[in-house]
C-alpha positions in Angstrom: 2.1 -18.7 15.4 0.2 -20.7 18.1 -3.3 -21.7 18.4 -5.5 -20.9 21.4 -7.8 -23.9 21.4 -10.0 -22.5 24.1 -11.0 -19.4 22.1 -10.3 -21.0 18.6 -8.1 -18.1 17.5 -4.7 -17.9 15.9 -2.2 -15.8 17.9 0.5 -14.0 16.0 3.5 -12.8 18.0 3.6 -9.1 18.6 6.1 -6.8 16.9 8.7 -5.1 19.1 9.4 -2.6 16.3 8.1 -2.3 12.8 5.2 -1.6 10.6 1.7 -3.1 10.3 -0.2 -2.5 7.1 -3.9 -3.4 7.8 -7.2 -3.2 5.9 -5.6 -4.1 2.6 -8.2 -5.4 0.1 -7.4 -9.2 -0.2 -7.0 -9.0 -4.0 -4.3 -6.4 -3.5 -2.2 -8.2 -0.9 0.4 -9.6 -3.3 0.5 -6.3 -5.2 1.6 -4.6 -2.0 4.1 -7.3 -1.2 5.6 -6.9 -4.7 5.5 -3.1 -4.6 7.6 -3.0 -1.4 9.9 -5.8 -2.6 9.0 -7.8 0.5 10.1 -11.0 -1.2 13.6 -9.7 -0.7 13.0 -8.6 2.9 15.2 -10.3 5.5 13.2 -9.2 8.5 10.5 -11.3 10.1 7.2 -10.8 8.2 3.7 -12.2 8.7 0.8 -11.7 6.4 -2.7 -13.0 6.2 -5.5 -12.7 3.8 -9.3 -13.1 3.6 -9.5 -12.2 7.3 -12.9 -11.0 8.7 -13.2 -7.2 8.7 -16.1 -5.0 9.8 -14.9 -2.3 7.5 -14.3 -4.3 4.3 -16.0 -7.7 4.9 -12.6 -9.3 4.2 -9.2 -7.9 4.5 -5.5 -8.6 4.3 -2.7 -7.6 6.7 1.1 -7.4 6.6 3.3 -7.2 9.7 7.0 -6.4 9.1 9.6 -6.3 11.9 12.2 -3.5 12.0 10.9 -1.9 8.8 9.7 1.7 8.6 8.3 2.9 5.2 9.3 6.0 3.4 6.6 8.5 2.4 7.0 7.6 -1.3 6.3 3.9 -0.5 3.3 4.9 1.6 1.9 6.9 -1.3 2.4 3.9 -3.6 0.4 1.7 -1.3 -2.4 4.3 -1.2 -2.6 4.0 -5.0 -3.4 0.3 -5.0 -4.9 -0.1 -1.5 -6.5 3.2 -0.5 -8.4 1.6 2.4 -5.2 0.5 4.1 -4.2 1.7 7.5 -0.6 2.0 8.7 0.5 1.3 12.3 4.0 2.1 13.4 5.2 -0.1 16.4 8.0 0.9 18.8 8.7 -1.1 21.9 5.5 -3.2 21.4 3.4 0.0 21.4 1.5 1.6 18.5 3.1 5.0 18.3 1.4 6.2 15.1 -1.8 5.1 13.4 -2.7 6.6 10.1 -5.2 6.0 7.3 -3.6 6.2 3.9 -4.9 8.8 1.6 -4.3 9.5 -2.0 -2.6 12.9 -2.4 -4.3 15.5 -4.7 -1.1 15.5 -6.9 0.9 12.3 -7.5 4.5 13.0 -8.4 7.1 10.5 -9.7 5.4 7.2 -8.7 3.0 6.5 -11.5 4.1 5.8 -15.1 2.2 7.6 -17.9 0.7 5.1 -20.3 1.0 7.5 -23.3 4.2 6.4 -25.2 4.5 9.9 -26.7 4.3 11.7 -23.3 7.4 13.6 -22.4 7.9 11.6 -19.2 8.5 8.5 -21.3 11.0 10.2 -23.6 13.0 12.5 -21.4 14.1 12.5 -17.8 11.1 14.3 -16.5 9.3 13.1 -13.4 5.6 12.2 -13.8 2.9 14.4 -12.4 -0.7 13.3 -12.2 -3.7 15.2 -10.8 -6.4 13.1 -9.1 -9.6 13.5 -11.1 -11.6 11.0 -9.0 -10.9 9.1 -5.9 -13.7 6.4 -6.2 -12.9 4.8 -8.6 -9.4 6.3 -8.7 -8.7 8.2 -11.9 -5.6 10.2 -12.6 -4.7 12.7 -15.4 -1.2 13.3 -16.6 -0.2 16.9 -16.1 1.8 16.9 -19.4 -0.2 15.0 -22.0 -3.6 14.9 -20.2 -3.9 11.1 -20.7 -6.2 9.7 -18.0 -5.6 6.3 -16.3 -8.0 4.3 -14.1 -7.0 2.4 -10.9 -6.8 -1.0 -12.7 -4.4 0.4 -15.3 -2.0 2.2 -13.0 1.6 1.2 -13.4 3.8 2.2 -10.5 7.5 3.2 -11.0 
């Protein structure tokens, strides 16, 4: 990282190939890092938080070289940072930009909080319907227990 004194901006080196996760709410930055096990990542990674954003006021960003996320991981990010945007970089060019969205049905990535739910007692994948998007509220397909965004536990 270098500093451009003339314009008073920090310049972060561009990614040749990799993923940029932008527009993460600052309070969720370290949740996303933990969710993706980025503390174990051996690729070059840059992250910043409390950056100015026209959309959010403040935002966080993660840039990861040579890493491309699976759909399951993208859905997990959407659960804790639904405002996030994903940019796929190849040969220094953005080849895909996408806003994350919470699917109508969430399968296998959220744990049911009801200890008596079948998903906690047998090898049955969880299934949740989205009841509300703002604030996020999910309902278990099996036991009908509802869970709000602050209480979501990802698998």
